C-alpha positions in Angstrom: -106.4 88.4 -3.7 -109.7 86.6 -3.4 -108.9 84.7 -0.9 -107.7 88.4 1.2 -110.7 89.3 -0.3 -112.6 87.0 1.7 -110.5 87.5 5.0 -111.5 91.6 4.8 -115.1 91.1 4.0 -115.5 88.7 7.2 -114.9 91.5 9.1 -118.2 92.7 7.6 -119.8 89.3 8.6 -118.8 89.4 11.8 -119.5 93.3 13.2 -123.0 92.6 11.3 -123.7 89.3 13.3 -123.0 91.7 16.1 -125.6 94.2 15.4 -128.1 92.2 14.5 -127.8 90.3 17.5 -128.5 93.5 19.9 -131.0 94.6 17.9 -133.0 91.7 17.9 -132.8 91.4 21.7 -133.8 95.1 22.1 -137.1 95.1 23.6 -138.5 98.3 22.2 -138.3 96.7 18.7 -141.5 95.6 18.0 -140.1 92.7 15.9 -137.5 91.1 14.2 -138.1 93.3 10.8 -136.5 96.5 12.1 -134.1 94.9 13.3 -133.4 93.6 10.5 -133.5 97.1 8.6 -130.7 98.5 11.0 -128.3 95.7 10.5 -129.2 96.4 6.8 -128.1 99.7 6.7 -125.1 99.5 9.3 -123.6 96.7 7.2 -123.9 98.5 3.6 -122.5 101.2 5.5 -118.9 98.7 6.6 -119.1 97.4 3.2 -118.4 100.9 1.3 -115.9 101.4 4.0 -114.5 98.0 3.4 -114.0 98.4 -0.4 -111.9 101.9 0.2 -109.6 99.3 2.2 -109.3 97.3 -0.1 -107.9 99.4 -2.9 -105.8 100.8 0.3 -104.3 97.8 0.3 -103.8 96.7 -3.1 -101.8 99.7 -3.1 -99.4 99.1 -0.6 -99.5 95.0 -1.5 -98.4 95.8 -5.7 -94.7 95.2 -4.8 -96.1 91.5 -3.6 -98.6 90.7 -6.1 -97.9 92.4 -8.9 -101.8 94.6 -9.9 -103.9 93.5 -7.8 -107.0 92.9 -9.6 -108.7 95.8 -8.6 -112.6 94.6 -10.6 -113.2 92.2 -7.5 -117.2 93.5 -6.8 -116.9 94.2 -2.3 -120.5 93.0 -2.7 -121.7 90.4 -0.5 -124.8 90.4 -2.4 -122.9 89.8 -5.7 -120.2 87.8 -3.9 -122.7 84.1 -4.6 -122.6 85.7 -8.7 -118.8 86.9 -9.1 -117.5 83.3 -7.6 -116.0 85.4 -5.2 -115.4 82.8 -1.2 -116.5 84.8 1.8 -114.9 83.3 5.2 -115.4 84.2 8.8 -114.0 82.6 11.8 -116.1 81.0 14.3 -114.5 80.7 17.3 -116.9 79.9 19.8 -117.8 76.6 19.4 -120.3 76.6 22.1 -122.4 79.2 19.8 -123.4 75.2 17.7 -125.2 74.1 20.5 -126.4 77.0 22.8 -129.8 77.7 20.3 -128.8 80.2 18.1 -126.6 77.9 15.5 -129.3 78.2 12.5 -129.6 82.3 13.5 -126.5 82.6 12.6 -126.4 80.2 9.7 -129.5 82.0 8.5 -127.7 85.1 8.2 -124.3 83.7 7.1 -126.5 82.4 4.3 -128.1 85.5 3.4 -125.0 87.0 3.3 -123.1 84.9 0.5 -120.6 83.1 3.0 -119.2 80.0 1.4 -116.5 79.2 4.2 -116.6 79.4 7.7 -113.4 78.9 9.8 -114.4 76.4 12.8 -112.2 76.4 16.1 -111.2 72.7 16.2 -109.3 72.2 18.7 -111.7 71.5 21.8 -112.9 68.7 19.5 -112.8 65.0 21.2 -112.3 67.1 24.3 -115.0 69.5 25.3 -117.2 69.5 21.6 -118.4 65.9 20.7 -117.5 64.2 17.6 -120.8 64.4 16.9 -121.7 67.4 17.5 -119.5 69.0 14.7 -120.4 66.6 12.4 -124.1 67.5 12.5 -122.4 71.0 12.6 -120.6 70.6 9.8 -123.4 68.8 8.3 -126.0 71.8 8.0 -123.5 73.8 6.8 -122.9 71.5 3.5 -126.3 71.5 3.3 -126.1 74.9 3.1 -123.3 74.9 0.1 -121.4 76.1 3.2 -118.2 74.4 3.5 -115.6 74.0 6.6 -112.2 74.5 7.8 -110.9 73.1 10.8 -109.1 77.0 12.7 -106.9 76.4 14.8 -103.7 78.3 16.1 -100.6 78.4 19.0 -97.6 80.5 19.3 -96.2 77.8 21.2 -96.0 75.2 18.0 -93.3 76.2 17.1 -91.3 75.2 20.1 -93.8 71.8 20.4 -94.6 70.0 17.3 -96.0 67.2 19.6 -99.0 69.5 21.1 -99.4 70.3 17.5 -99.8 66.7 16.4 -101.9 66.0 19.1 -104.3 68.0 17.3 -104.1 66.7 14.1 -104.6 63.2 15.2 -108.0 63.8 16.4 -108.4 65.7 13.2 -107.8 62.4 11.2 -109.9 60.2 13.7 -112.5 63.1 13.3 -112.2 62.9 9.5 -112.2 59.1 9.1 -115.2 58.5 11.0 -117.2 61.4 9.0 -119.4 61.1 6.1 -118.4 63.8 2.6 -120.8 66.2 4.6 -119.7 66.1 7.9 -115.5 66.1 6.6 -113.3 69.9 6.6 -112.1 70.8 3.5 -109.4 72.5 5.1 -106.6 73.0 7.8 -107.1 76.9 8.1 -104.0 78.5 10.9 -104.5 81.5 12.6 -100.8 81.0 14.2 -99.2 84.5 15.5 -95.7 84.4 15.7 -95.2 87.7 17.3 -97.7 86.1 20.4 -94.4 84.2 21.2 -92.6 86.0 24.6 -88.9 85.5 22.8 -90.4 87.7 20.3 -89.7 91.0 20.9 -85.8 90.3 21.8 -85.5 88.2 18.8 -88.4 88.4 15.9 -85.4 87.3 12.8 -85.2 83.9 15.0 -89.3 83.3 15.5 -89.8 84.4 12.0 -87.9 81.9 10.7 -89.5 78.9 13.2 -91.7 79.9 11.7 -91.1 79.3 8.2 -89.5 76.2 9.2 -93.4 75.0 10.7 -95.4 76.0 7.8 -93.2 73.6 5.8 -91.7 70.9 8.1 -95.0 70.6 9.9 -98.0 72.5 8.8 -97.9 71.7 4.9 -97.2 68.1 5.9 -99.8 66.7 8.2 -102.4 69.0 5.8 -100.6 67.0 2.8 -101.8 63.8 4.8 -104.7 64.2 6.0 -105.9 65.6 2.4 -106.3 68.5 3.5 -106.2 72.4 1.6 -103.9 74.6 4.2 -105.2 78.2 4.7 -103.5 80.8 7.2 -104.5 83.9 8.4 -101.6 86.5 7.6 -100.5 90.1 8.2 -98.8 92.3 5.6 -95.9 93.0 8.5 -94.5 89.2 6.8 -93.1 91.2 4.0 -90.4 93.0 5.7 -89.1 89.7 6.9 -86.2 87.1 5.2 -86.4 83.9 5.9 -84.3 80.9 5.0 -85.2 77.6 2.9 -83.1 75.1 1.3 -79.8 77.3 2.3 -81.6 80.5 0.1 -82.9 83.8 0.9 -87.2 84.0 0.6 -89.0 87.1 1.8 -91.6 85.6 3.5 -94.9 86.4 3.2 -94.0 85.4 -0.6 -93.2 81.8 1.1 -96.8 81.7 2.6 -98.6 82.5 -1.6 -96.1 79.9 -2.0 -96.3 76.5 0.3 -100.4 77.4 1.5 -103.3 76.9 -0.6 
């Protein structure tokens, strides 16, 4: 449940970052203090809204999770003290080298972000290993750990394409020092994007489950990394077959992922 809390809160971080960036670039503002004050007000209102959203999710998910831990405090300023992981996605690797990286990291640290899910599929191609190493080392010095983020619906049909990015990840990890390594494989593979999903969602969801069990979990274990996954609530409506037995798809992800 704390991981779900972190995913919800990451939305607040992303939107607040946009607010800060926009405000800071406004020439009408005399200094960054005004931008920060404006962003803080927006941020507080957004977190209050997320607290209500969290309660609603707890109510609708009780049949899967059991009784939710409603004592979790969603105030990001208390997240570090309450040992609640707070994560955000970092999709654009160009932002590592565009001159704003330090500002972004300072903002995340200020708001107790402890995990970054860094899109890694361009690593070793458009983005050199050295660039990734420097970024993760900097994050490590700020007590922020970094996961390898990826996700393509066509992996369900083409395991070899997934193997290629994992082989690149293994090569990177083998050359990195401890403070330069990824801690996890963090997947955002969305089966509903598959072109066959509308016609045969059950078959695609079965392939989704098979990929999780036969490819994603073994690859994370082989790399010595955690396996994390961004999932949708509608997964609870699907039942798949695992070792000849029916299994709720949402529960399967809870069982198999870290």
